Every structure is written in C-alpha cells, then in structure tokens.
N, CA, C and O atoms as a Tripos MOL2 file, in Angstrom:
@<TRIPOS>MOLECULE
protein
  320   319    80     0     0
PROTEIN
NO_CHARGES

@<TRIPOS>ATOM
      1 N         141.1190  190.3280   44.4560 N.3       1 MET1
      2 CA        141.3660  191.5960   45.0920 C.3       1 MET1
      3 C         140.2480  192.5550   44.7010 C.2       1 MET1
      4 O         139.8650  192.6520   43.5350 O.2       1 MET1
      5 N         139.7600  193.2250   45.6560 N.am      2 THR2
      6 CA        138.6490  194.1190   45.3950 C.3       2 THR2
      7 C         139.0980  195.5640   45.1990 C.2       2 THR2
      8 O         138.2830  196.4170   44.8470 O.2       2 THR2
      9 N         140.3840  195.8520   45.4220 N.am      3 GLU3
     10 CA        140.8610  197.2090   45.2460 C.3       3 GLU3
     11 C         140.8560  197.5670   43.7700 C.2       3 GLU3
     12 O         140.7470  196.6970   42.9050 O.2       3 GLU3
     13 N         140.9760  198.8450   43.4980 N.am      4 GLU4
     14 CA        141.0080  199.3140   42.1240 C.3       4 GLU4
     15 C         142.4090  199.2390   41.5400 C.2       4 GLU4
     16 O         142.5930  199.5470   40.3620 O.2       4 GLU4
     17 N         143.3800  198.8510   42.3060 N.am      5 TYR5
     18 CA        144.7490  198.7510   41.8470 C.3       5 TYR5
     19 C         145.2700  197.3630   42.1980 C.2       5 TYR5
     20 O         144.6280  196.6070   42.9260 O.2       5 TYR5
     21 N         146.4320  197.0480   41.6730 N.am      6 GLY6
     22 CA        147.0470  195.7660   41.9870 C.3       6 GLY6
     23 C         146.9880  194.8110   40.8110 C.2       6 GLY6
     24 O         146.2070  194.9850   39.8760 O.2       6 GLY6
     25 N         147.8250  193.8140   40.8840 N.am      7 ALA7
     26 CA        147.8950  192.8040   39.8350 C.3       7 ALA7
     27 C         146.8270  191.7410   40.0810 C.2       7 ALA7
     28 O         146.6720  191.2490   41.1980 O.2       7 ALA7
     29 N         146.1110  191.4020   39.0470 N.am      8 LEU8
     30 CA        145.0940  190.3570   39.1340 C.3       8 LEU8
     31 C         145.4390  189.2340   38.1760 C.2       8 LEU8
     32 O         145.8340  189.4750   37.0350 O.2       8 LEU8
     33 N         145.2900  188.0320   38.6370 N.am      9 PHE9
     34 CA        145.5380  186.8590   37.8180 C.3       9 PHE9
     35 C         144.3060  185.9800   37.8300 C.2       9 PHE9
     36 O         143.5700  185.9450   38.8150 O.2       9 PHE9
     37 N         144.0820  185.2770   36.7430 N.am     10 LYS10
     38 CA        142.9610  184.3410   36.6890 C.3      10 LYS10
     39 C         143.2390  183.1800   37.6360 C.2      10 LYS10
     40 O         144.3830  182.7610   37.8110 O.2      10 LYS10
     41 N         142.1710  182.6690   38.2440 N.am     11 LYS11
     42 CA        142.3190  181.5500   39.1790 C.3      11 LYS11
     43 C         142.9730  180.3560   38.5000 C.2      11 LYS11
     44 O         143.8150  179.6850   39.0950 O.2      11 LYS11
     45 N         142.5920  180.0920   37.2720 N.am     12 LYS12
     46 CA        143.1430  178.9460   36.5390 C.3      12 LYS12
     47 C         144.6440  179.1090   36.3200 C.2      12 LYS12
     48 O         145.3910  178.1320   36.3820 O.2      12 LYS12
     49 N         145.0850  180.3280   36.0660 N.am     13 THR13
     50 CA        146.5150  180.5930   35.8700 C.3      13 THR13
     51 C         147.2890  180.2730   37.1410 C.2      13 THR13
     52 O         148.3240  179.6080   37.0940 O.2      13 THR13
     53 N         146.7890  180.7440   38.2680 N.am     14 ILE14
     54 CA        147.4420  180.4890   39.5570 C.3      14 ILE14
     55 C         147.4480  178.9940   39.8580 C.2      14 ILE14
     56 O         148.4650  178.4490   40.2870 O.2      14 ILE14
     57 N         146.3290  178.3390   39.6350 N.am     15 GLN15
     58 CA        146.2210  176.9110   39.8990 C.3      15 GLN15
     59 C         147.2220  176.1230   39.0490 C.2      15 GLN15
     60 O         147.9200  175.2530   39.5690 O.2      15 GLN15
     61 N         147.2970  176.4140   37.7750 N.am     16 CYS16
     62 CA        148.2310  175.7120   36.8840 C.3      16 CYS16
     63 C         149.6760  175.9750   37.2770 C.2      16 CYS16
     64 O         150.5100  175.0700   37.2610 O.2      16 CYS16
     65 N         149.9670  177.2260   37.6310 N.am     17 MET17
     66 CA        151.3220  177.5850   38.0160 C.3      17 MET17
     67 C         151.7490  176.8210   39.2770 C.2      17 MET17
     68 O         152.8390  176.2490   39.3210 O.2      17 MET17
     69 N         150.8940  176.8140   40.2920 N.am     18 LEU18
     70 CA        151.2350  176.1360   41.5410 C.3      18 LEU18
     71 C         151.2780  174.6240   41.3660 C.2      18 LEU18
     72 O         152.1490  173.9620   41.9280 O.2      18 LEU18
     73 N         150.3490  174.0710   40.5940 N.am     19 GLN19
     74 CA        150.3280  172.6290   40.4060 C.3      19 GLN19
     75 C         151.5440  172.1240   39.6380 C.2      19 GLN19
     76 O         151.8970  170.9490   39.7380 O.2      19 GLN19
     77 N         152.1810  172.9940   38.8810 N.am     20 SER20
     78 CA        153.3800  172.5680   38.1540 C.3      20 SER20
     79 C         154.5250  172.2280   39.1150 C.2      20 SER20
     80 O         155.4780  171.5530   38.7280 O.2      20 SER20
     81 N         154.4320  172.6940   40.3700 N.am     21 PHE21
     82 CA        155.4620  172.4090   41.3640 C.3      21 PHE21
     83 C         155.1200  171.1960   42.2370 C.2      21 PHE21
     84 O         155.9750  170.7260   42.9880 O.2      21 PHE21
     85 N         153.9060  170.6910   42.1540 N.am     22 PHE22
     86 CA        153.5120  169.5440   42.9640 C.3      22 PHE22
     87 C         154.1630  168.2800   42.4170 C.2      22 PHE22
     88 O         154.2160  168.0790   41.2030 O.2      22 PHE22
     89 N         154.6590  167.4300   43.3130 N.am     23 LYS23
     90 CA        155.2810  166.1790   42.8880 C.3      23 LYS23
     91 C         154.2330  165.1390   42.5250 C.2      23 LYS23
     92 O         154.4340  164.3410   41.6090 O.2      23 LYS23
     93 N         153.1220  165.1470   43.2380 N.am     24 ASP24
     94 CA        152.0500  164.1810   42.9900 C.3      24 ASP24
     95 C         150.9580  164.8560   42.1580 C.2      24 ASP24
     96 O         150.3970  165.8730   42.5670 O.2      24 ASP24
     97 N         150.6640  164.2900   40.9970 N.am     25 GLU25
     98 CA        149.6550  164.8740   40.1080 C.3      25 GLU25
     99 C         148.2610  164.8840   40.7230 C.2      25 GLU25
    100 O         147.3940  165.6340   40.2750 O.2      25 GLU25
    101 N         148.0380  164.0670   41.7360 N.am     26 LYS26
    102 CA        146.7220  163.9650   42.3680 C.3      26 LYS26
    103 C         146.4940  165.0430   43.4240 C.2      26 LYS26
    104 O         145.3950  165.1580   43.9670 O.2      26 LYS26
    105 N         147.5170  165.8240   43.7130 N.am     27 THR27
    106 CA        147.3920  166.8760   44.7170 C.3      27 THR27
    107 C         146.3770  167.9090   44.2460 C.2      27 THR27
    108 O         146.4410  168.3920   43.1150 O.2      27 THR27
    109 N         145.4500  168.2380   45.1220 N.am     28 LYS28
    110 CA        144.3850  169.2060   44.8030 C.3      28 LYS28
    111 C         144.5710  170.4590   45.6480 C.2      28 LYS28
    112 O         145.2100  170.4270   46.7000 O.2      28 LYS28
    113 N         144.0080  171.5540   45.1750 N.am     29 MET29
    114 CA        144.0090  172.8120   45.9140 C.3      29 MET29
    115 C         142.5700  173.2510   46.1210 C.2      29 MET29
    116 O         141.7540  173.1810   45.2020 O.2      29 MET29
    117 N         142.2650  173.6980   47.3170 N.am     30 THR30
    118 CA        140.9230  174.2150   47.5590 C.3      30 THR30
    119 C         140.7910  175.5820   46.9010 C.2      30 THR30
    120 O         141.7930  176.2290   46.5960 O.2      30 THR30
    121 N         139.5790  176.0110   46.6850 N.am     31 SER31
    122 CA        139.3580  177.3170   46.0590 C.3      31 SER31
    123 C         139.8420  178.4270   46.9810 C.2      31 SER31
    124 O         140.2650  179.4800   46.5050 O.2      31 SER31
    125 N         139.7860  178.2090   48.2940 N.am     32 GLU32
    126 CA        140.2930  179.2050   49.2410 C.3      32 GLU32
    127 C         141.8120  179.3310   49.1240 C.2      32 GLU32
    128 O         142.3430  180.4400   49.1780 O.2      32 GLU32
    129 N         142.5150  178.2130   48.9650 N.am     33 ALA33
    130 CA        143.9730  178.2410   48.8090 C.3      33 ALA33
    131 C         144.3640  178.9710   47.5250 C.2      33 ALA33
    132 O         145.3300  179.7340   47.5040 O.2      33 ALA33
    133 N         143.6170  178.7350   46.4730 N.am     34 ILE34
    134 CA        143.8810  179.4190   45.2010 C.3      34 ILE34
    135 C         143.6360  180.9170   45.3590 C.2      34 ILE34
    136 O         144.4250  181.7360   44.8870 O.2      34 ILE34
    137 N         142.5450  181.2660   46.0190 N.am     35 HIS35
    138 CA        142.2070  182.6760   46.2360 C.3      35 HIS35
    139 C         143.2960  183.3770   47.0460 C.2      35 HIS35
    140 O         143.7210  184.4750   46.6850 O.2      35 HIS35
    141 N         143.7470  182.7610   48.1270 N.am     36 LEU36
    142 CA        144.7760  183.3770   48.9700 C.3      36 LEU36
    143 C         146.1050  183.4770   48.2360 C.2      36 LEU36
    144 O         146.8270  184.4620   48.3920 O.2      36 LEU36
    145 N         146.4340  182.4670   47.4390 N.am     37 SER37
    146 CA        147.6610  182.5070   46.6410 C.3      37 SER37
    147 C         147.5860  183.6320   45.6220 C.2      37 SER37
    148 O         148.5690  184.3340   45.3840 O.2      37 SER37
    149 N         146.4290  183.7940   45.0290 N.am     38 ARG38
    150 CA        146.1980  184.8620   44.0540 C.3      38 ARG38
    151 C         146.3980  186.2290   44.7020 C.2      38 ARG38
    152 O         147.0180  187.1150   44.1140 O.2      38 ARG38
    153 N         145.8770  186.3960   45.9050 N.am     39 GLU39
    154 CA        146.0420  187.6510   46.6450 C.3      39 GLU39
    155 C         147.5160  187.9180   46.9480 C.2      39 GLU39
    156 O         148.0030  189.0320   46.7500 O.2      39 GLU39
    157 N         148.2190  186.9010   47.4270 N.am     40 LEU40
    158 CA        149.6180  187.0590   47.8000 C.3      40 LEU40
    159 C         150.4850  187.3930   46.5870 C.2      40 LEU40
    160 O         151.3380  188.2760   46.6640 O.2      40 LEU40
    161 N         150.2780  186.7070   45.4850 N.am     41 ILE41
    162 CA        151.0530  186.9840   44.2730 C.3      41 ILE41
    163 C         150.7460  188.3840   43.7600 C.2      41 ILE41
    164 O         151.6460  189.0920   43.3070 O.2      41 ILE41
    165 N         149.4870  188.7860   43.8290 N.am     42 GLY42
    166 CA        149.1170  190.1340   43.4220 C.3      42 GLY42
    167 C         149.7970  191.1900   44.2750 C.2      42 GLY42
    168 O         150.2780  192.1960   43.7550 O.2      42 GLY42
    169 N         149.8410  190.9670   45.5810 N.am     43 LEU43
    170 CA        150.5140  191.9080   46.4860 C.3      43 LEU43
    171 C         152.0090  191.9690   46.2010 C.2      43 LEU43
    172 O         152.6090  193.0440   46.2230 O.2      43 LEU43
    173 N         152.6070  190.8120   45.9320 N.am     44 PHE44
    174 CA        154.0350  190.7470   45.6360 C.3      44 PHE44
    175 C         154.3600  191.5530   44.3810 C.2      44 PHE44
    176 O         155.3070  192.3400   44.3760 O.2      44 PHE44
    177 N         153.5850  191.3610   43.3250 N.am     45 ILE45
    178 CA        153.8090  192.0640   42.0670 C.3      45 ILE45
    179 C         153.6000  193.5730   42.2490 C.2      45 ILE45
    180 O         154.3950  194.3780   41.7630 O.2      45 ILE45
    181 N         152.5400  193.9430   42.9450 N.am     46 THR46
    182 CA        152.2580  195.3590   43.1910 C.3      46 THR46
    183 C         153.3960  196.0080   43.9790 C.2      46 THR46
    184 O         153.8220  197.1190   43.6650 O.2      46 THR46
    185 N         153.8780  195.3150   44.9930 N.am     47 GLU47
    186 CA        154.9860  195.8430   45.8030 C.3      47 GLU47
    187 C         156.2600  195.9740   44.9640 C.2      47 GLU47
    188 O         156.9980  196.9480   45.1080 O.2      47 GLU47
    189 N         156.5170  195.0130   44.1020 N.am     48 ALA48
    190 CA        157.6980  195.0820   43.2270 C.3      48 ALA48
    191 C         157.6100  196.2970   42.3100 C.2      48 ALA48
    192 O         158.6020  196.9940   42.0970 O.2      48 ALA48
    193 N         156.4360  196.5450   41.7780 N.am     49 ILE49
    194 CA        156.2430  197.6980   40.8910 C.3      49 ILE49
    195 C         156.4480  199.0050   41.6610 C.2      49 ILE49
    196 O         157.1340  199.9100   41.1850 O.2      49 ILE49
    197 N         155.8570  199.0980   42.8430 N.am     50 MET50
    198 CA        155.9700  200.3310   43.6370 C.3      50 MET50
    199 C         157.4280  200.6010   44.0280 C.2      50 MET50
    200 O         157.8970  201.7340   43.9190 O.2      50 MET50
    201 N         158.1290  199.5920   44.4710 N.am     51 ARG51
    202 CA        159.5240  199.7830   44.8680 C.3      51 ARG51
    203 C         160.4040  200.1350   43.6680 C.2      51 ARG51
    204 O         161.3140  200.9560   43.7780 O.2      51 ARG51
    205 N         160.1290  199.5150   42.5360 N.am     52 SER52
    206 CA        160.8960  199.8180   41.3190 C.3      52 SER52
    207 C         160.6650  201.2660   40.8900 C.2      52 SER52
    208 O         161.5960  201.9390   40.4470 O.2      52 SER52
    209 N         159.4380  201.7430   41.0180 N.am     53 CYS53
    210 CA        159.1280  203.1460   40.6900 C.3      53 CYS53
    211 C         159.8820  204.0960   41.6070 C.2      53 CYS53
    212 O         160.4130  205.1080   41.1480 O.2      53 CYS53
    213 N         159.9350  203.7860   42.8890 N.am     54 LYS54
    214 CA        160.6620  204.6400   43.8340 C.3      54 LYS54
    215 C         162.1540  204.6580   43.5040 C.2      54 LYS54
    216 O         162.8120  205.6930   43.6110 O.2      54 LYS54
    217 N         162.6800  203.4970   43.1020 N.am     55 GLU55
    218 CA        164.0850  203.4120   42.7260 C.3      55 GLU55
    219 C         164.3610  204.2550   41.4800 C.2      55 GLU55
    220 O         165.4040  204.9020   41.3860 O.2      55 GLU55
    221 N         163.4400  204.2490   40.5370 N.am     56 ALA56
    222 CA        163.5820  205.0640   39.3230 C.3      56 ALA56
    223 C         163.5570  206.5500   39.6780 C.2      56 ALA56
    224 O         164.3060  207.3370   39.1000 O.2      56 ALA56
    225 N         162.6990  206.9370   40.6250 N.am     57 GLU57
    226 CA        162.6400  208.3310   41.0710 C.3      57 GLU57
    227 C         163.9710  208.7690   41.6760 C.2      57 GLU57
    228 O         164.4110  209.9000   41.4690 O.2      57 GLU57
    229 N         164.6080  207.8680   42.4240 N.am     58 LYS58
    230 CA        165.9150  208.1820   43.0150 C.3      58 LYS58
    231 C         166.9470  208.4800   41.9320 C.2      58 LYS58
    232 O         167.8400  209.3060   42.1200 O.2      58 LYS58
    233 N         166.8120  207.7870   40.7800 N.am     59 ASP59
    234 CA        167.7280  207.9930   39.6550 C.3      59 ASP59
    235 C         167.2840  209.1500   38.7650 C.2      59 ASP59
    236 O         167.8550  209.3730   37.6970 O.2      59 ASP59
    237 N         166.2720  209.8810   39.2040 N.am     60 SER60
    238 CA        165.7340  211.0240   38.4560 C.3      60 SER60
    239 C         165.3010  210.6580   37.0420 C.2      60 SER60
    240 O         165.5970  211.3700   36.0830 O.2      60 SER60
    241 N         164.5970  209.5370   36.9300 N.am     61 THR61
    242 CA        164.0740  209.1140   35.6380 C.3      61 THR61
    243 C         162.6010  208.7520   35.7820 C.2      61 THR61
    244 O         162.1510  208.3660   36.8610 O.2      61 THR61
    245 N         161.8690  208.8780   34.7090 N.am     62 THR62
    246 CA        160.4480  208.5350   34.7380 C.3      62 THR62
    247 C         160.1890  207.1570   34.1530 C.2      62 THR62
    248 O         159.0460  206.7000   34.1130 O.2      62 THR62
    249 N         161.2500  206.4910   33.6990 N.am     63 THR63
    250 CA        161.1210  205.1610   33.1140 C.3      63 THR63
    251 C         161.7170  204.1210   34.0480 C.2      63 THR63
    252 O         162.8650  204.2500   34.4720 O.2      63 THR63
    253 N         160.9560  203.1080   34.3650 N.am     64 VAL64
    254 CA        161.4410  202.0160   35.2040 C.3      64 VAL64
    255 C         162.1040  200.9970   34.2910 C.2      64 VAL64
    256 O         161.5160  200.5580   33.3020 O.2      64 VAL64
    257 N         163.3210  200.6270   34.6290 N.am     65 SER65
    258 CA        164.0580  199.6520   33.8250 C.3      65 SER65
    259 C         164.3030  198.3840   34.6440 C.2      65 SER65
    260 O         164.0180  198.3280   35.8400 O.2      65 SER65
    261 N         164.8260  197.3930   33.9800 N.am     66 ILE66
    262 CA        165.1230  196.1230   34.6530 C.3      66 ILE66
    263 C         166.1580  196.3370   35.7620 C.2      66 ILE66
    264 O         166.1610  195.6100   36.7550 O.2      66 ILE66
    265 N         167.0210  197.3180   35.5980 N.am     67 GLU67
    266 CA        168.0300  197.6020   36.6250 C.3      67 GLU67
    267 C         167.3730  198.0470   37.9290 C.2      67 GLU67
    268 O         167.8570  197.7210   39.0140 O.2      67 GLU67
    269 N         166.2850  198.7810   37.8240 N.am     68 HIS68
    270 CA        165.5710  199.2130   39.0290 C.3      68 HIS68
    271 C         164.9720  198.0070   39.7510 C.2      68 HIS68
    272 O         165.0300  197.9090   40.9770 O.2      68 HIS68
    273 N         164.4060  197.1080   38.9850 N.am     69 LEU69
    274 CA        163.8570  195.8860   39.5780 C.3      69 LEU69
    275 C         164.9640  195.0510   40.2220 C.2      69 LEU69
    276 O         164.7840  194.5030   41.3090 O.2      69 LEU69
    277 N         166.0980  194.9590   39.5510 N.am     70 GLU70
    278 CA        167.2170  194.1910   40.0980 C.3      70 GLU70
    279 C         167.7240  194.7850   41.4110 C.2      70 GLU70
    280 O         168.1660  194.0500   42.2940 O.2      70 GLU70
    281 N         167.6640  196.0950   41.5410 N.am     71 LYS71
    282 CA        168.1200  196.7480   42.7680 C.3      71 LYS71
    283 C         167.2080  196.4480   43.9550 C.2      71 LYS71
    284 O         167.6810  196.2940   45.0810 O.2      71 LYS71
    285 N         165.8920  196.3650   43.7020 N.am     72 ILE72
    286 CA        164.9550  196.1930   44.8230 C.3      72 ILE72
    287 C         164.6700  194.7190   45.1270 C.2      72 ILE72
    288 O         164.1710  194.3940   46.2040 O.2      72 ILE72
    289 N         164.9800  193.8400   44.1960 N.am     73 LEU73
    290 CA        164.5900  192.4390   44.3310 C.3      73 LEU73
    291 C         165.1340  191.7210   45.5760 C.2      73 LEU73
    292 O         164.3670  191.0280   46.2450 O.2      73 LEU73
    293 N         166.4230  191.8570   45.9100 N.am     74 PRO74
    294 CA        166.9050  191.1390   47.1110 C.3      74 PRO74
    295 C         166.1220  191.4760   48.3800 C.2      74 PRO74
    296 O         165.7210  190.5780   49.1210 O.2      74 PRO74
    297 N         165.9020  192.7710   48.6300 N.am     75 GLN75
    298 CA        165.1760  193.1560   49.8470 C.3      75 GLN75
    299 C         163.7070  192.7410   49.7610 C.2      75 GLN75
    300 O         163.1160  192.3430   50.7650 O.2      75 GLN75
    301 N         163.1240  192.8320   48.5850 N.am     76 LEU76
    302 CA        161.7260  192.4210   48.3930 C.3      76 LEU76
    303 C         161.5540  190.9350   48.7470 C.2      76 LEU76
    304 O         160.6010  190.5620   49.4330 O.2      76 LEU76
    305 N         162.4660  190.1090   48.2820 N.am     77 LEU77
    306 CA        162.3750  188.6800   48.5760 C.3      77 LEU77
    307 C         162.5530  188.4000   50.0680 C.2      77 LEU77
    308 O         161.9060  187.5070   50.6150 O.2      77 LEU77
    309 N         163.4190  189.1520   50.7180 N.am     78 LEU78
    310 CA        163.5850  189.0000   52.1660 C.3      78 LEU78
    311 C         162.3470  189.4410   52.9230 C.2      78 LEU78
    312 O         161.9900  188.8410   53.9370 O.2      78 LEU78
    313 N         161.6880  190.4860   52.4390 N.am     79 ASP79
    314 CA        160.5020  191.0030   53.1130 C.3      79 ASP79
    315 C         159.3120  190.0580   52.9770 C.2      79 ASP79
    316 O         158.4640  190.0020   53.8680 O.2      79 ASP79
    317 N         159.2390  189.3230   51.8840 N.am     80 PHE80
    318 CA        158.1330  188.4000   51.7040 C.3      80 PHE80
    319 C         158.5080  187.0450   52.2410 C.2      80 PHE80
    320 O         157.7040  186.1140   52.1850 O.2      80 PHE80
@<TRIPOS>BOND
     1     1     2 1
     2     2     3 1
     3     3     4 2
     4     3     5 am
     5     5     6 1
     6     6     7 1
     7     7     8 2
     8     7     9 am
     9     9    10 1
    10    10    11 1
    11    11    12 2
    12    11    13 am
    13    13    14 1
    14    14    15 1
    15    15    16 2
    16    15    17 am
    17    17    18 1
    18    18    19 1
    19    19    20 2
    20    19    21 am
    21    21    22 1
    22    22    23 1
    23    23    24 2
    24    23    25 am
    25    25    26 1
    26    26    27 1
    27    27    28 2
    28    27    29 am
    29    29    30 1
    30    30    31 1
    31    31    32 2
    32    31    33 am
    33    33    34 1
    34    34    35 1
    35    35    36 2
    36    35    37 am
    37    37    38 1
    38    38    39 1
    39    39    40 2
    40    39    41 am
    41    41    42 1
    42    42    43 1
    43    43    44 2
    44    43    45 am
    45    45    46 1
    46    46    47 1
    47    47    48 2
    48    47    49 am
    49    49    50 1
    50    50    51 1
    51    51    52 2
    52    51    53 am
    53    53    54 1
    54    54    55 1
    55    55    56 2
    56    55    57 am
    57    57    58 1
    58    58    59 1
    59    59    60 2
    60    59    61 am
    61    61    62 1
    62    62    63 1
    63    63    64 2
    64    63    65 am
    65    65    66 1
    66    66    67 1
    67    67    68 2
    68    67    69 am
    69    69    70 1
    70    70    71 1
    71    71    72 2
    72    71    73 am
    73    73    74 1
    74    74    75 1
    75    75    76 2
    76    75    77 am
    77    77    78 1
    78    78    79 1
    79    79    80 2
    80    79    81 am
    81    81    82 1
    82    82    83 1
    83    83    84 2
    84    83    85 am
    85    85    86 1
    86    86    87 1
    87    87    88 2
    88    87    89 am
    89    89    90 1
    90    90    91 1
    91    91    92 2
    92    91    93 am
    93    93    94 1
    94    94    95 1
    95    95    96 2
    96    95    97 am
    97    97    98 1
    98    98    99 1
    99    99   100 2
   100    99   101 am
   101   101   102 1
   102   102   103 1
   103   103   104 2
   104   103   105 am
   105   105   106 1
   106   106   107 1
   107   107   108 2
   108   107   109 am
   109   109   110 1
   110   110   111 1
   111   111   112 2
   112   111   113 am
   113   113   114 1
   114   114   115 1
   115   115   116 2
   116   115   117 am
   117   117   118 1
   118   118   119 1
   119   119   120 2
   120   119   121 am
   121   121   122 1
   122   122   123 1
   123   123   124 2
   124   123   125 am
   125   125   126 1
   126   126   127 1
   127   127   128 2
   128   127   129 am
   129   129   130 1
   130   130   131 1
   131   131   132 2
   132   131   133 am
   133   133   134 1
   134   134   135 1
   135   135   136 2
   136   135   137 am
   137   137   138 1
   138   138   139 1
   139   139   140 2
   140   139   141 am
   141   141   142 1
   142   142   143 1
   143   143   144 2
   144   143   145 am
   145   145   146 1
   146   146   147 1
   147   147   148 2
   148   147   149 am
   149   149   150 1
   150   150   151 1
   151   151   152 2
   152   151   153 am
   153   153   154 1
   154   154   155 1
   155   155   156 2
   156   155   157 am
   157   157   158 1
   158   158   159 1
   159   159   160 2
   160   159   161 am
   161   161   162 1
   162   162   163 1
   163   163   164 2
   164   163   165 am
   165   165   166 1
   166   166   167 1
   167   167   168 2
   168   167   169 am
   169   169   170 1
   170   170   171 1
   171   171   172 2
   172   171   173 am
   173   173   174 1
   174   174   175 1
   175   175   176 2
   176   175   177 am
   177   177   178 1
   178   178   179 1
   179   179   180 2
   180   179   181 am
   181   181   182 1
   182   182   183 1
   183   183   184 2
   184   183   185 am
   185   185   186 1
   186   186   187 1
   187   187   188 2
   188   187   189 am
   189   189   190 1
   190   190   191 1
   191   191   192 2
   192   191   193 am
   193   193   194 1
   194   194   195 1
   195   195   196 2
   196   195   197 am
   197   197   198 1
   198   198   199 1
   199   199   200 2
   200   199   201 am
   201   201   202 1
   202   202   203 1
   203   203   204 2
   204   203   205 am
   205   205   206 1
   206   206   207 1
   207   207   208 2
   208   207   209 am
   209   209   210 1
   210   210   211 1
   211   211   212 2
   212   211   213 am
   213   213   214 1
   214   214   215 1
   215   215   216 2
   216   215   217 am
   217   217   218 1
   218   218   219 1
   219   219   220 2
   220   219   221 am
   221   221   222 1
   222   222   223 1
   223   223   224 2
   224   223   225 am
   225   225   226 1
   226   226   227 1
   227   227   228 2
   228   227   229 am
   229   229   230 1
   230   230   231 1
   231   231   232 2
   232   231   233 am
   233   233   234 1
   234   234   235 1
   235   235   236 2
   236   235   237 am
   237   237   238 1
   238   238   239 1
   239   239   240 2
   240   239   241 am
   241   241   242 1
   242   242   243 1
   243   243   244 2
   244   243   245 am
   245   245   246 1
   246   246   247 1
   247   247   248 2
   248   247   249 am
   249   249   250 1
   250   250   251 1
   251   251   252 2
   252   251   253 am
   253   253   254 1
   254   254   255 1
   255   255   256 2
   256   255   257 am
   257   257   258 1
   258   258   259 1
   259   259   260 2
   260   259   261 am
   261   261   262 1
   262   262   263 1
   263   263   264 2
   264   263   265 am
   265   265   266 1
   266   266   267 1
   267   267   268 2
   268   267   269 am
   269   269   270 1
   270   270   271 1
   271   271   272 2
   272   271   273 am
   273   273   274 1
   274   274   275 1
   275   275   276 2
   276   275   277 am
   277   277   278 1
   278   278   279 1
   279   279   280 2
   280   279   281 am
   281   281   282 1
   282   282   283 1
   283   283   284 2
   284   283   285 am
   285   285   286 1
   286   286   287 1
   287   287   288 2
   288   287   289 am
   289   289   290 1
   290   290   291 1
   291   291   292 2
   292   291   293 am
   293   293   294 1
   294   294   295 1
   295   295   296 2
   296   295   297 am
   297   297   298 1
   298   298   299 1
   299   299   300 2
   300   299   301 am
   301   301   302 1
   302   302   303 1
   303   303   304 2
   304   303   305 am
   305   305   306 1
   306   306   307 1
   307   307   308 2
   308   307   309 am
   309   309   310 1
   310   310   311 1
   311   311   312 2
   312   311   313 am
   313   313   314 1
   314   314   315 1
   315   315   316 2
   316   315   317 am
   317   317   318 1
   318   318   319 1
   319   319   320 2
@<TRIPOS>SUBSTRUCTURE
     1 MET1         2 RESIDUE 1 A MET
     2 THR2         6 RESIDUE 1 A THR
     3 GLU3        10 RESIDUE 1 A GLU
     4 GLU4        14 RESIDUE 1 A GLU
     5 TYR5        18 RESIDUE 1 A TYR
     6 GLY6        22 RESIDUE 1 A GLY
     7 ALA7        26 RESIDUE 1 A ALA
     8 LEU8        30 RESIDUE 1 A LEU
     9 PHE9        34 RESIDUE 1 A PHE
    10 LYS10       38 RESIDUE 1 A LYS
    11 LYS11       42 RESIDUE 1 A LYS
    12 LYS12       46 RESIDUE 1 A LYS
    13 THR13       50 RESIDUE 1 A THR
    14 ILE14       54 RESIDUE 1 A ILE
    15 GLN15       58 RESIDUE 1 A GLN
    16 CYS16       62 RESIDUE 1 A CYS
    17 MET17       66 RESIDUE 1 A MET
    18 LEU18       70 RESIDUE 1 A LEU
    19 GLN19       74 RESIDUE 1 A GLN
    20 SER20       78 RESIDUE 1 A SER
    21 PHE21       82 RESIDUE 1 A PHE
    22 PHE22       86 RESIDUE 1 A PHE
    23 LYS23       90 RESIDUE 1 A LYS
    24 ASP24       94 RESIDUE 1 A ASP
    25 GLU25       98 RESIDUE 1 A GLU
    26 LYS26      102 RESIDUE 1 A LYS
    27 THR27      106 RESIDUE 1 A THR
    28 LYS28      110 RESIDUE 1 A LYS
    29 MET29      114 RESIDUE 1 A MET
    30 THR30      118 RESIDUE 1 A THR
    31 SER31      122 RESIDUE 1 A SER
    32 GLU32      126 RESIDUE 1 A GLU
    33 ALA33      130 RESIDUE 1 A ALA
    34 ILE34      134 RESIDUE 1 A ILE
    35 HIS35      138 RESIDUE 1 A HIS
    36 LEU36      142 RESIDUE 1 A LEU
    37 SER37      146 RESIDUE 1 A SER
    38 ARG38      150 RESIDUE 1 A ARG
    39 GLU39      154 RESIDUE 1 A GLU
    40 LEU40      158 RESIDUE 1 A LEU
    41 ILE41      162 RESIDUE 1 A ILE
    42 GLY42      166 RESIDUE 1 A GLY
    43 LEU43      170 RESIDUE 1 A LEU
    44 PHE44      174 RESIDUE 1 A PHE
    45 ILE45      178 RESIDUE 1 A ILE
    46 THR46      182 RESIDUE 1 A THR
    47 GLU47      186 RESIDUE 1 A GLU
    48 ALA48      190 RESIDUE 1 A ALA
    49 ILE49      194 RESIDUE 1 A ILE
    50 MET50      198 RESIDUE 1 A MET
    51 ARG51      202 RESIDUE 1 A ARG
    52 SER52      206 RESIDUE 1 A SER
    53 CYS53      210 RESIDUE 1 A CYS
    54 LYS54      214 RESIDUE 1 A LYS
    55 GLU55      218 RESIDUE 1 A GLU
    56 ALA56      222 RESIDUE 1 A ALA
    57 GLU57      226 RESIDUE 1 A GLU
    58 LYS58      230 RESIDUE 1 A LYS
    59 ASP59      234 RESIDUE 1 A ASP
    60 SER60      238 RESIDUE 1 A SER
    61 THR61      242 RESIDUE 1 A THR
    62 THR62      246 RESIDUE 1 A THR
    63 THR63      250 RESIDUE 1 A THR
    64 VAL64      254 RESIDUE 1 A VAL
    65 SER65      258 RESIDUE 1 A SER
    66 ILE66      262 RESIDUE 1 A ILE
    67 GLU67      266 RESIDUE 1 A GLU
    68 HIS68      270 RESIDUE 1 A HIS
    69 LEU69      274 RESIDUE 1 A LEU
    70 GLU70      278 RESIDUE 1 A GLU
    71 LYS71      282 RESIDUE 1 A LYS
    72 ILE72      286 RESIDUE 1 A ILE
    73 LEU73      290 RESIDUE 1 A LEU
    74 PRO74      294 RESIDUE 1 A PRO
    75 GLN75      298 RESIDUE 1 A GLN
    76 LEU76      302 RESIDUE 1 A LEU
    77 LEU77      306 RESIDUE 1 A LEU
    78 LEU78      310 RESIDUE 1 A LEU
    79 ASP79      314 RESIDUE 1 A ASP
    80 PHE80      318 RESIDUE 1 A PHE
C-alpha cells in the first residue's frame, strides 16, 4: 500500500499465513497474488479500526474496546 495510512504486513507473513490453509504443500502463490492479498487484508484491518472508532464515538468514549469491535464485526464480515 502506498498510502500513508493503513495496515501493512510483510509479504512473508501473508504468504505463510495463506499457505497454512493450503492442503497441498506444493501449492505456490505468485508475487502478484501475495501483493493483492496483502492489500485486501490491510484494507480489512483499516476498515475494522475505522468502524470500531466510530462505534466508540457513539458511546461517547475515546477508548476503543473489544466490545466496539464485536459490535461492528458481523456487518464488516458481510461487507467483505
């Protein structure tokens, strides 16, 4: 991601995480697939943070808690 904000993950982290779900150990991922997965996961995390912050604002608090994340998670998963 080239923006100044957002979650960034190392390519190796994304590759290891995704490969842990592959049934065949010989399955390979192209660098483009890793890059796009990295972008998507970064967007997902950023969106979760933004929605959780808005939920905290509704509760008139400046601290985001796990309860705020739990409130936004169902709709977030449906949206993605």
